[in-house]
C-alpha angles and dihedrals in degrees: 000000000000093000091048092052094044092049093052096044099043100037090048089058090057093053088046087058091055094044089057088062106050135284097217111074114242127209108269108223108215098160095097101027131094110225134193117202117205106204113187087208137000108283098035089090093054095042094045103039112354091133094056091048090051091050095051108018096157092055095060143079117187122209114196102200100191125022089225096228092161090066095058101065095146087075134070107278096239094055101041097096092046093052091052095048090051086052089053092051090051093048094050093047088059088059092042092243110152102169111081138126137187122225091192096213114169112274113258090009100081090115092069097051109070086132088074098037092056090062088072119104117214096174095118096044122111091182132016119207126206136156124280108285092231094055109136098238125090095227093050090052091044095063094062090052093048091046091049090050091046092053089056095044100042114026091150089065092063135067108246087232097051116136127214117216126191116210129195127256116132100002126040116235112257094213115016114187101186140038142191119213105231098171095120094049101037092113091049088055092050089053092047090054094046090049083075088078096170091059105045099053090087104027129038095226093166097056093043095048097043087049086060092044088052091050089049091053091059094080092055096036093244130125098243136005138172114225126216139178105221119192139162124249096265094051090045093053090050094048090049095048092048097048091046089053090052092050092047090052091047091241093128 
């Protein structure tokens, strides 16, 4: 009974937060914004928002948090991280993105390394991108927690008007409120995803994600769209604290 009550009361508050924004996705204007993309592993940036990167390459910096060495088991252990970082470089070159860095945190251990994450500086960012908070991967979830803590610890390193945008990788967003038309660069996105050669041998990430992008385009009558949930800092902090509470009480 207690779990049922908490689930209804708390989760409803999350949906209320989204409802206050808008239910009809609006075009996300990135032409004059500086963005930082937090990618838990090399390839998340291409899968989640490769089209947006290809459209505005000079406006983005990509930060690969982990080198994803555990997902390159077909290679010798000592060289896995290097291979995936090289794939990241190749993918970003297809989009024309020159600004990127690799934090090289241990794969599936990002949660335990806020000490490295806090060294980042987001002071120039107008919008910070990270995966869906409900993605079913520990490193993806960890980024929202780290960013939430960072906002509390270092408010002076952020613009007061900075926005936080969730993008889609493993879990589709329940209520996206923004989109980018990537129809003109859909094949570039496909090539970017496939540039992560060690990852696409067993899973057809490009076909699957472009299928989702095609579905997202239905609402706006366009061929392909990347969807996002964009919120301000206050809403982001509320969502993170609420979801963390639900997870801690084993409700989700």
